[in-house]
Each structure stands twice: as C-alpha cells, then as structure tokens.
C-alpha positions as CSV (number, residue, x, y, z in Angstrom):
1,X,0.2,30.2,-20.3
2,X,3.6,28.2,-20.4
3,X,3.1,24.8,-18.7
4,X,5.5,24.3,-15.4
5,X,7.1,21.1,-15.0
6,X,8.0,20.0,-12.0
7,X,10.2,16.9,-13.8
8,X,12.1,19.8,-16.3
9,X,15.9,19.0,-16.3
10,X,18.4,20.8,-14.3
11,X,20.9,20.5,-17.1
12,X,24.6,19.3,-15.8
13,X,26.2,22.7,-16.0
14,X,23.6,24.5,-14.0
15,X,23.4,21.7,-11.3
16,X,25.8,24.2,-8.9
17,X,22.9,26.9,-8.9
18,X,19.7,24.5,-8.5
19,X,21.6,23.6,-5.4
20,X,22.1,27.3,-4.0
21,X,18.3,28.0,-5.1
22,X,17.7,24.9,-2.8
23,X,19.4,25.8,-0.1
24,X,17.2,29.1,0.0
25,X,14.4,26.8,0.8
26,X,16.1,24.4,3.1
27,X,17.4,27.1,5.0
28,X,13.8,29.3,4.8
29,X,15.7,32.2,3.6
30,X,13.6,32.1,0.2
31,X,14.1,36.3,-1.1
32,X,11.0,38.1,-2.0
33,X,12.2,38.4,-5.9
34,X,15.3,36.4,-7.6
35,X,16.7,37.2,-11.3
36,X,17.7,34.4,-13.0
37,X,20.1,35.9,-15.6
38,X,22.0,34.7,-18.5
39,X,22.2,34.5,-22.7
40,X,19.4,32.4,-24.2
41,X,20.0,28.8,-24.4
42,X,21.5,27.9,-21.1
43,X,18.2,26.4,-19.3
44,X,17.0,29.8,-17.4
45,X,13.6,28.7,-18.2
46,X,13.9,24.9,-17.1
47,X,15.6,26.5,-13.5
48,X,12.7,28.8,-13.0
49,X,10.1,26.1,-13.9
50,X,12.1,23.4,-11.2
51,X,12.1,26.3,-8.4
52,X,8.9,27.7,-8.9
53,X,7.6,23.6,-8.4
54,X,10.4,23.2,-5.2
55,X,8.5,26.4,-3.6
56,X,4.6,25.7,-4.1
57,X,5.5,21.5,-3.3
58,X,3.2,20.6,0.0
59,X,5.6,17.6,0.6
60,X,9.2,17.8,-0.3
61,X,10.6,14.8,-0.6
62,X,14.7,14.8,-0.4
63,X,14.8,18.5,-1.0
64,X,12.8,18.4,-4.3
65,X,9.4,18.2,-5.0
66,X,7.7,15.5,-4.5
67,X,6.0,15.0,-7.9
68,X,2.7,13.9,-6.7
69,X,0.8,16.5,-4.4
70,X,-2.0,18.8,-5.4
71,X,0.0,21.4,-6.1
72,X,2.6,19.4,-8.1
73,X,-0.5,17.6,-9.8
74,X,-2.0,21.3,-11.0
75,X,1.3,22.4,-12.2
76,X,2.0,19.5,-14.6
77,X,-1.5,20.3,-15.4
78,X,-0.6,23.7,-16.7
79,X,-3.7,25.1,-14.0
80,X,-2.1,26.3,-10.9
81,X,-3.9,28.9,-9.9
82,X,-1.0,30.2,-7.5
83,X,1.6,30.4,-10.3
84,X,1.4,32.9,-12.9
85,X,3.6,33.1,-15.7
86,X,4.2,36.4,-17.9
87,X,6.0,37.0,-20.8
88,X,5.8,39.5,-24.0
89,X,2.6,38.6,-26.0
90,X,2.7,37.2,-29.2
91,X,3.7,39.7,-32.2
92,X,5.3,41.7,-29.4
93,X,8.8,42.1,-27.9
94,X,8.1,44.1,-24.8
95,X,6.4,43.2,-21.6
96,X,3.4,46.0,-21.2
97,X,2.5,47.6,-18.3
98,X,-1.2,46.2,-18.5
99,X,0.7,42.5,-18.2
100,X,2.2,43.6,-14.8
101,X,-0.8,45.8,-13.5
102,X,-2.5,42.6,-13.9
103,X,0.2,40.2,-12.4
104,X,0.1,42.8,-9.4
105,X,-2.9,42.7,-9.0
106,X,-3.6,38.7,-9.1
107,X,-0.3,38.6,-6.3
108,X,-2.5,41.1,-3.6
109,X,-5.4,37.9,-3.3
110,X,-4.5,35.6,-1.0
111,X,-2.9,31.6,-2.5
112,X,-5.5,29.7,-2.8
113,X,-3.6,26.0,-3.0
114,X,-1.0,26.3,-0.6
115,X,0.8,29.0,1.4
116,X,2.6,30.7,-1.1
117,X,2.0,32.4,-4.5
118,X,5.0,32.5,-7.3
119,X,5.1,34.7,-10.5
120,X,7.8,33.7,-13.2
121,X,8.4,37.2,-15.6
122,X,10.1,35.3,-18.6
123,X,11.9,38.6,-21.0
124,X,11.9,40.9,-17.8
125,X,14.6,43.0,-19.2
126,X,11.9,43.7,-21.8
127,X,9.5,45.7,-19.8
128,X,8.3,49.0,-21.0
129,X,9.4,51.8,-18.3
130,X,6.7,52.1,-17.5
131,X,6.1,48.1,-16.9
132,X,9.7,48.3,-14.8
133,X,8.1,51.3,-12.7
134,X,5.2,49.0,-12.0
135,X,6.5,45.8,-10.6
136,X,8.8,48.1,-8.6
137,X,5.8,49.3,-6.5
138,X,4.7,45.8,-6.2
139,X,8.8,45.1,-4.7
140,X,8.4,47.6,-2.6
141,X,5.1,46.4,-0.9
142,X,5.5,42.6,-1.7
143,X,2.4,40.4,-0.4
144,X,2.6,38.2,2.0
145,X,4.7,34.8,0.9
146,X,4.7,36.1,-2.8
147,X,8.2,35.2,-4.8
148,X,8.9,36.9,-7.9
149,X,11.6,35.3,-10.2
150,X,12.6,37.4,-13.3
151,X,14.6,35.7,-15.9
152,X,16.8,37.7,-17.9
153,X,19.4,37.7,-21.2
154,X,20.8,41.2,-20.4
155,X,20.1,42.1,-16.7
156,X,22.1,45.8,-17.9
157,X,18.3,46.8,-19.0
158,X,16.8,46.1,-15.9
159,X,16.6,48.9,-13.5
160,X,18.9,49.5,-10.7
161,X,16.0,50.0,-8.3
162,X,14.5,46.3,-9.4
163,X,17.7,44.9,-9.5
164,X,18.7,46.3,-5.7
165,X,15.8,44.2,-4.3
166,X,16.7,41.0,-6.1
167,X,18.7,37.9,-5.3
168,X,20.9,37.8,-8.2
169,X,20.9,34.2,-9.7
170,X,23.4,34.4,-12.5
171,X,23.8,32.0,-15.3
172,X,27.2,31.2,-17.0
173,X,28.5,29.2,-20.3
174,X,30.1,26.2,-19.7
175,X,32.9,24.9,-21.0
176,X,33.2,22.8,-23.8
177,X,33.9,19.7,-21.8
178,X,31.6,20.4,-19.6
179,X,28.3,19.7,-21.9
180,X,30.5,17.1,-24.7
181,X,28.7,14.1,-23.2
182,X,24.7,16.2,-23.4
183,X,25.5,17.1,-27.1
184,X,26.6,13.9,-28.5
185,X,23.6,12.7,-26.5
186,X,21.4,14.7,-28.3
187,X,22.4,14.9,-31.8
188,X,24.2,12.5,-34.3
189,X,26.2,15.3,-35.5
190,X,29.4,14.4,-35.9
191,X,32.2,15.9,-33.1
192,X,34.1,18.6,-35.4
193,X,30.4,20.1,-35.9
194,X,29.1,19.6,-32.5
195,X,32.4,21.8,-30.9
196,X,31.8,24.4,-34.2
197,X,28.3,24.8,-33.9
198,X,28.8,25.5,-29.9
199,X,31.2,28.1,-30.2
200,X,29.7,29.8,-33.0
201,X,26.3,29.6,-30.5
202,X,28.2,31.6,-27.9
203,X,28.7,28.5,-25.8
204,X,25.1,27.7,-25.2
205,X,24.7,24.3,-25.2
206,X,20.5,24.5,-26.5
207,X,21.3,26.8,-28.7
208,X,24.0,24.7,-30.3
209,X,21.6,21.8,-30.5
210,X,19.2,24.2,-32.6
211,X,22.0,25.3,-35.0
212,X,22.9,21.6,-36.0
213,X,19.4,21.2,-37.1
214,X,21.1,22.1,-40.7
215,X,24.3,23.4,-42.2
216,X,23.4,27.0,-42.2
217,X,25.7,28.1,-39.7
218,X,28.5,26.4,-41.6
219,X,27.6,28.6,-44.7
220,X,27.5,31.6,-42.7
221,X,30.9,30.5,-41.5
222,X,32.4,30.3,-44.6
223,X,31.0,33.0,-46.4
224,X,32.4,35.1,-44.3
225,X,35.9,33.7,-43.7
226,X,36.1,34.2,-48.0
227,X,35.2,37.9,-48.0
228,X,38.0,38.5,-45.0
229,X,40.3,36.6,-46.5
230,X,40.2,38.2,-49.8
231,X,42.8,40.7,-50.4
232,X,40.2,43.2,-49.9
233,X,37.2,43.1,-48.0
234,X,34.1,44.5,-49.8
235,X,31.6,46.0,-47.5
236,X,28.9,45.2,-50.6
237,X,30.0,41.6,-50.1
238,X,29.7,41.7,-46.2
239,X,26.3,43.8,-46.9
240,X,25.4,41.1,-49.5
241,X,24.8,38.4,-46.6
242,X,22.2,40.2,-44.8
243,X,19.8,39.2,-47.6
244,X,19.9,35.5,-46.3
245,X,21.4,36.0,-42.6
246,X,20.8,38.0,-39.5
247,X,22.9,41.2,-38.7
248,X,23.7,39.0,-34.9
249,X,24.3,35.9,-36.7
250,X,27.4,37.6,-39.2
251,X,28.8,39.2,-36.6
252,X,28.9,35.8,-34.2
253,X,30.8,34.0,-37.4
254,X,33.2,37.4,-37.8
255,X,34.0,37.0,-34.0
256,X,34.5,33.2,-33.8
257,X,36.8,33.5,-37.3
258,X,38.9,36.1,-35.8
259,X,39.4,34.1,-32.5
260,X,40.2,31.3,-34.3
261,X,42.9,33.4,-36.1
262,X,44.1,34.3,-32.1
263,X,44.4,30.8,-30.9
264,X,46.5,29.5,-33.8
265,X,48.5,32.8,-33.4
266,X,49.5,32.3,-30.3
267,X,49.0,28.2,-29.7
268,X,49.1,27.2,-33.0
269,X,46.3,24.8,-32.6
270,X,42.6,25.2,-33.4
271,X,40.4,26.7,-30.7
272,X,36.6,25.8,-32.8
273,X,37.2,23.1,-35.2
274,X,37.5,22.8,-38.7
275,X,37.3,26.5,-39.9
276,X,40.9,26.3,-41.7
277,X,42.5,23.9,-43.9
278,X,46.0,24.1,-42.3
279,X,48.0,25.9,-39.7
280,X,50.6,26.6,-42.8
281,X,47.2,29.0,-44.8
282,X,46.3,30.9,-41.3
283,X,50.4,31.7,-40.9
284,X,50.9,33.3,-44.3
285,X,47.9,35.2,-43.7
286,X,48.8,36.6,-40.1
287,X,52.1,35.4,-39.5
288,X,53.6,39.0,-39.6
289,X,50.7,40.7,-37.7
290,X,50.9,41.8,-34.8
291,X,49.5,39.6,-31.9
292,X,48.3,43.1,-29.9
293,X,47.0,44.1,-33.5
294,X,44.6,40.7,-33.3
295,X,43.3,41.6,-30.0
296,X,42.4,44.6,-30.9
297,X,39.9,43.3,-33.8
298,X,38.8,40.9,-31.1
299,X,38.1,43.5,-28.6
300,X,36.1,45.9,-31.5
301,X,33.8,42.5,-32.1
302,X,33.4,42.4,-28.5
303,X,32.0,45.4,-28.0
304,X,29.8,45.3,-31.2
305,X,28.0,41.9,-30.3
306,X,27.7,43.2,-26.4
307,X,26.1,46.9,-28.4
308,X,23.6,44.4,-30.2
309,X,23.1,42.3,-27.0
310,X,21.8,45.0,-25.6
311,X,19.7,46.5,-27.7
312,X,21.6,49.3,-29.4
313,X,20.1,50.4,-32.9
314,X,22.7,50.1,-35.2
315,X,22.3,50.6,-39.3
316,X,23.4,47.1,-40.3
317,X,24.9,48.6,-43.3
318,X,26.3,50.9,-41.3
319,X,28.1,48.0,-38.9
320,X,29.3,45.6,-41.7
321,X,31.4,48.8,-43.2
322,X,32.9,49.7,-40.1
323,X,33.4,45.7,-39.4
324,X,35.3,46.0,-43.4
325,X,37.1,48.7,-42.5
326,X,38.4,47.7,-39.3
327,X,39.6,44.0,-41.0
328,X,41.6,45.9,-44.0
329,X,43.1,48.3,-41.4
330,X,45.6,45.0,-40.7
331,X,44.9,42.3,-43.3
332,X,45.8,43.1,-47.2
333,X,45.6,39.5,-48.3
334,X,46.1,35.9,-47.5
335,X,44.9,32.5,-48.2
336,X,42.5,29.9,-47.2
C-alpha cells in the first residue's frame, strides 16, 4: 500500500483546489465520492493523500490534519486500517474487478479507528468495464461515513454513471510564471532549459523536473525539428526515431515546434525557448505561409495528442506517415 503522508506538499498551483476540498470538511458537506482529474505531473496524488489525512484526523488544527493524533500517526506509518489505496497491480496497466470487489467488501465494515473510512483509487480511468460496474454498485449503495477518492488522468474514460455520482475537482496546468520559482528551487538547470522542458512536458511541473534529469528531451526536439525543416519530410526519418523514443514524445516535440512557429508568426517572439536560432531563420521558412494553415496543423497535432492520451490504438508508423504528409503539405523547404 502506498503511504499516505499528511505532510505531503500541496503545490502552489493547487492551493485553490486544496481550499475547495477543505471547505467540504469545514461545512460538513463532504461528498461520498470525488474525482480528482488532470494530466500526470500536477500533484493529484499529493492532493488526494492530504485530503484523506484531513478526513481521518481526530483533532483538526486550523482546518488541517493535526499530525499527532492516532489517525495521523497510523497514516504516517502506512498502516491505517480505515484508509484503502488501490492502483493497477505491478506488471499491469488496468485495475481489475477483483481489486474493486475486495475494496467494496472492506468498505462495508465499520470504521475501526475513527468515524470515517476513506478509499483512494489511483488510476480509476484504467478500470476494466466489470471493475467499473462493481464500483458503481458501491456508489449506488454507499456505506455510512465512507468517502471514495478517484484519481484520473483521462476523465473521458470514466463511465458517465460513475461521474454523475462524484464531485469533480479538475487539476489544471499552471502558467509558467506561476511555477518558475518552484522550478528554480528544485533544479540547477538553466532558465532556458526549464522553460523548454516545461512546454515539452505539456505544462506539468513535476514531469518537467523528471525531464530535466538529462538532455534527452532536447535531443528529441532537435531531431524532430531537423526532420521537419528539411526540404522533404521523409516518414522513414520520423519512424526511425521510434527505435529510441516513444510515439508520445515525438508527437509532443512536433506539437511544441508547430506552436513555436505560430508564436514567431503572430508575435515575432519565442514561446517555449531556444528551439530556433533566430526569427530570421523561422521567417524564411513560414514567411509566406498563411497563419490559418499553421493553425490547421496545430489542430491536427491537438487531435493526435488527444487520441494518444485517450488510449486510442494507433500503428506508430501510420501516425508518423500521416504527420509527415500533413507537414509536407505546407512546408517545402527552409533553414534553421
């Protein structure tokens, strides 16, 4: 079981959400189920852990878990009998019906330490259909003083019948200006690299810190850029990247490059950092390209990334051939 630590940080960009969750407790209007949704790297698990500790604490201090009562001590040790945590088992990428059945059975029992029982389902959007149906039965016939917290990355994959029985807490991506101090305090990377990694990571601060551990992300961006800025984008060159990098990373790099071109085209300035050597080089590439054509490619990237995020099954080679064809439709040459 993952240790739920009441001292887990609430990251600065989630403070308003944390205030919203605390209000549930203060006003004694805690929902029976909550969905905390957002992309990876935004601190959703820390938010859920902190809320679980708050719900189970016996002696709140200024609206926060006290940290020293029996419940808080058990949580710190990872042995609180009234707190359940499930996620996909090791070696699997789905939550199985047996896990949900076991959780449901546990939740039917009375609380052993305090008045409440709390369950955290991390990756609830990965539940098998049968597992989701089993959870629905639990939500339809909730046990007294039981709160279920669902953590999801893609809420579209959660059945509507479950969503309708949950309060929704969306964790959104922060602006770079909101997290620049956090980044600077947690990495020695140059500011330009931090900004570039942040946008490559789809504005997820915690993912950005992981990406900054090496220069691999810059190599991916550079290689994709070289492919796209050649006189002819050859699908074989893009496909060759799959030998060392994932399809998602290639699409993210491509997405970032097209957004950078739009920023240069519209504002004459960089959006993400040191991708291109100068505005003159970019202007020679896209100077005669209509801005609406650039946005058309941008929208196509949005569609690709959304499909990957939603788990749509693509043949990687087919996707990259399609991407190369779209790029070649508008760009026939240029230097960088």
